[in-house]
Each structure stands twice: as C-alpha cells, then as structure tokens.
N, C-alpha and C positions, 0 to 999 in steps of 0.2 A: 202192208208194209208187219214184216217179223223184225223186232228187234232180237239180238243177239244180251250173253252177257260175257263180258270177256275172264277167261277159267282163271286165271295170272288172279286179276283184283278187282271183277266181278261191277267189273265197273259196262252203263251201256258202249249194245257196240250194231252200226246196221253193216250191213253185207257188205257198200259199198268198202268197208274199214280196210287197209291193211294194215295201218298200229291201231292202239292201242293209246287213247288219244295222255289217256292217268299213266302210267304204267310200261307203255314205251313197245310191248309185247307184241311182236310181227305175226300176225295172223296166215292163220288158212285150212279155207273152207274141208270141211268132210265131209264129201259128197252122203254116203255110210251112216251117216252118222244124222244127215244132215247141220249141221254145225261147225260155228268158227270158232275152232280153237289159238291158243297164244306156243307156242311152236318158238325152238330155238334150233339155228346151230349145226351142223357134225366136223367139230373144228377142224379139219383134216379137207373135208371134203364138201362140196359146193353146192352135192345135190344132195345132202341127210340133210333129213329136219327128222324135231321129234317133238312128242304133247308135253309144255312145261311142265302138267299138277298128276294124265294121267297115270294109274300107276299100269292100268291093259297096254300103256302105248313108251313106257323105258328108254326099248330100246329104238334101237335108226328105222327112218322111215321114208321110199323114196319118196315124197309128199311134193306136190308141186302149190306152193307159197302165194299164198297172194301177194305177197312184195314181186312176183315174177310177173304179171300179171301188166298187159303191156296198162300206157293209160285211153283213159276213155278220150277218142276225140272228140278237139272243142264246139 
C-alpha cells in the first residue's frame, strides 16, 4: 500500500483520505503525477480547484476533488 504525504503539512495520508486529518486540507488525486494533493476551491466557482503548494498549479483547474467521490458502500 502506497503512503502519501500532505503537501500542505507533511502528515501521512492514505489513498482513501479525502481530507488531511492534521491540517484539514481537502485532497485530490492527480493521476498524471500519481499523488494526492492538498487543494482549495475557487471563491466563485464550485468546480474549480487549485493545488495549495505547487507553483506549477497556481492557476485554477477543473479537478475532480476526492471529496466529490461517493463514499464506499458498507
């Protein structure tokens, strides 16, 4: 099982995490980079997000945030 680190606070994350349990950042999986990223929503648009710490992604993107995934069925 691959472990990830929150790029906002550095805490350990699992793929199933939708928020960082330490800093409460929302998370999204970036398949082109195979990593989980801390993201923030755009102030005026529900479907635009950007990565908190990456200078390459300081522009707004249409990401599918992990928080938009339906919860696993029990």
